N, C-alpha and C positions, 0 to 999 in steps of 0.2 A: 282090118290092122295089117300095116304093113311089115314085112320079113325085118327091113333095116330102119332103124329110127337112129337119130341123133342127137347128142348131147354138148352145147357148147360150155366150155368152161375156161376161167382165168387158166394161167400156167401154174399147176402145181406137180411138180416132178413126182413126190411122194404117191399120186393117185395110183400110179402103176407098179408101187410096191405092194400096195393092200388096197385093191379098188373098192371103194366105199362111195355112195352116192348121197347126198342131201335130201331130205323130203322137207320142202319148205313149208311151214305152217300155213295154211289157207290164209288166215287174217294178216299174214305179214308180206305176202305176195306183192308183185310191184304195181298190180291193178286195184285201185281203191274198193271195186266194186265186186271183189272175189269174196264169195259167199254171201253176199249181199241179197234180201229180200225185201218185200214192203208187205202191209198188213193185210190188202187186198189179195195179194197171192196165196197166204195164209189161208183166209178166208173162203177162197174158191177151194182151195185144196181140200180143206176140212170138210166143205159141204158136198164134194163129190165122192170122197171117203163114206160119210155117213150115208148117204144115196145107195151106195155099193151096197153097203152091209143090209140097210132095210131091202132092197130089192132081193139079196140073197137070204130073207129070212130069218136077219139077226137081231137081236135086240140092240140099241143104239143109245148114245148118251149125248143131247145137246150142248155144246160148249157155249159158255156166254162169253162175251168180248173181254172179260178179265183173264179168264181160263186160255181163252186162245193166244193172248198175249205172253202168259206164262208158256204156253207151248212155242211159241217163235222164241222164246228167249231159250227152250231147251235144244231145240234146233240150232241157233246161234250157238250154244255150248258146246254140242257135238261138234261143230265145224270146228272149233278151237284145237279140239284133240287130233284132227287130221292133216296129214302133210301131203303135198302134192310133189310129184316128179315130174317135171316137164321136159317132153321130148319134141323133136320137131322131123319132119320128113325131109328135111334139105340139109346137106351139110354145106352148100356153096351159095349161102345167103350173105351179101355185105353187110347188109343191115344187122343181121345175128351177130356176125363177127365182131361189129363194132360194140353192140350192145350187150352181149353175153361173153365174149372171149376177150374182154380186154384191150377192146381196139385191135384186134389181129394180133395181140401178144399172146394168146392162149391157145387152147385147141380144141378140135373136136371129136370125140368118143364114138365110133360107130357100133350101135349093138345088133345082133343078129336074134331076132326075138323066135326063132326055130328052137333056141335052147333056153332053159330057165334063166330068168333075167337075176334073181337073186340066189344067194345061197340059203342053205336049210330049206330048199323047196323039197320038205319030205312028204307032202300030201298030195293026194292026185285030186284034180278038179276038171270034169269033162275029158278025162285022158291025159290032162297034160300036169306036169310037174307044178306044184303050186307050194309058195311059201306060207299063205295065209288061209287057204281053203274057203269054203263056201260065203258066200257075201249075204248075210241074212238082212241087215239093217241098212243098206245103201251106204256104208261107210268103207268099204274096200272094192278098190278096182284094180287089180293086179297088174292086169293087161292092159296095156294102153288102147285108150279108146280117143276118138277125135273129138276135139272142142268142135262146139256148134258157135259159129259166128253170126250175130244178128244187131241191130240198132235198136229193137224195141226188147225189153225185158220179157222174161218168158210169161205166158199166159196160162194161167189154169182155171180160166172159167169152162173149157170142155173137159168132160170126165175123164176122156183118153188120157191127158195128159197126167192126171193124178190119182186117178182110182186104182187101187190094186188090181192085178190081172185074176188073181184067184185069193180065196179067204185065208189062204197060208202065207201070202205076202205080206212083208212089215208095210203098214199102210203109208208110211211116209217116204217110201224108197223110190218111187218115180220123182217125187218133189226133190228129195235129196240129191239125186244124181242129175236132174236138169239144171239144178243152181250150181252145182260143182263143175258142169260141164258147159257152161254158156258165157260166152263174153262177148264185148263190143266187137264190131266191125274193125274198129281202129287196130285191132291186133291181129287180123288176118294173115298178115304178112310171116308173122311166126310160123304159120301151119302146123300148130300144137297138137301134138297127141299127149294124154296126160295118164299118169298112175296116182290112185289115191290111197294113202296106207295110214293106219293107226299110228301116230307118233310114238305112242307107248311101246312099241315093238321094236323102237330103234336098236341097231346092234352096238352102238356107241353114241354117246351124248357129250359134246363140248358145252361147259356150263361154268357159272362162276363157283368158285371154291367155298364151300358151305361146311359147316361142322356136321350139321343135320344130315347132309348127303353123304359125306365120307362115314357117318355111323351107320346109316342105312345100307351101304356098301360093305361095310365090314362083317355085315350079318353072313356073306358067303365068300370065302376065300378066294374063289374063283372069278368074282369081279376084279377088275384092276383097275387103278388110277393112275393116270399119267398127270404129273404137272406140266404146264405148259407156260407158266409164266404169266406176269401182268394180272393175278388174281383169277386164271382160267384153269380148269383141270379136263381131262377127258376121261371119261367110263368107257370101258369096254364090258362087254358081256360075253360069256362063253358061245361057242357055236350052239345051235338049236336051244338056246336058253329057256325061253318062254315054252318050248314044247314039252321040256323036261323037268322043269323048275318044280319043286316041293310047294305047292301053293300053300297049304295051312288055311291060316285064317286071312291071311292077306299074301297077295304075290310081291316079292321085293322089287321085282322090276316093275312094277305099277306105282310100289311106293317111291322110288326114285324117280320116275318119271313125274308124278305128281311134286315131288320137292325140289327138283330142279326148272318147273313151270316159273316161267318170270314174263309177264306181258311185257315190262319196260325195256327188259334186254333178252329176249327170247334166246334158247339155246340153241345149238345145232343138232339135228337128229341125223344122223349117219345109217344107212343100210349097207350090208355086205354084198358084193357083186358077185356073179358067177363070173371066173376068167374067162371061161369057154364062150361066155355071149358077147365077150370083146372082141369084135372081127375087123376091126380098122381103127386108125388114129390120122387126123389131119391137123397138121401145125400151122397155125397163122402164118400169114405173109412176114410179120415184123416180130414172129417169136425167137426168143433161143432157146431151141428145142433140144440140143444136145445132151443135157443131165437127163430129159426124159427120155430119148431115144437109149440111153445108156440103160437106165431102171427097166425099160421093156426088155432090152436086149439079155438082161442078167435076171428076169424073172422065168424060171422055167415053167411057170403057169402060163405064161404069155408066149410061148415058143411057137404056137400056133399062128400068131399075129403076123400075116406077111402083108398087110396092106397098111404100109406106112407112108405117109405122104406129107411134103409141104406145099402150101399154097404160095403159088408166084402170080404176081401181076403180068397178065398179058400185055404184050408190046403193041396190039392194034385194037383191042377191044376192051371195054369197061367191064372187065372181068377177069375172076380169080382161076386159074389153073393148076391142077396138082401134078406135082412131080414127086417121085417114087424116092424114098431115103433108105437107108440102110441101117 
């Protein structure tokens, strides 16, 4: 993993008042192949898993085709509950500026991954601060990992590709990770490294206004609702909420997550960022950056941020050069 990674964004000065980042649901990413797999991949992975358990003296159950279709449906539903935070290795890619930073009118944020990326990173994982803790099911990858680009979809016919490494591994973990981290060669220019998180843990949700959602939020006075207009509301959970929530029979946060789900108009799931992890900002060559720069300079939590630049067109080369701003 690179120490410094970058996020291209449209201009949004408010980001620098309360840094939050969107985790986009897997199934609404701009690549229609995200989270996609086929019947043969599932069959091959299941066969390798079954052989592994047999070789290790465990009793196994042979699934028929109907049951395997059910398993495939369960995996697909699990992917619906995951969000992707896409980062890149390069802040100076003109195509990325055009596609993801509002045609050079937005900005790029640099993150230093020697620092905790998320707020509420109160757990320890391999000696590092962690927000989500150990990943058992292959559904949380808190630290960025490189996307694998290829033309052919992943092949699970070899046992190394899908069989567990030991008896304590979740048997679909390798399969899930491979599907989540493989894309077509057509996207290679993005140099993507991605984080995959459970959407149910979002710190804030922008969704359609709904009486049932409001009723669930009212169960805890510390959950805040902001009316955004246009029949939209924004829900804010307190810091470290799911770590300390009194669960009872049902988590309030999980209930709100389920109630806000809408496949026709997916909500926006936002996660709080650790301001110390923000190590630089690059404003696009067409950006009106003064308001955002004022927000940075007036936020005490970003007073460490010295690397502030405006991208300018070179006069002799087809490239963008960074110029420091204050």
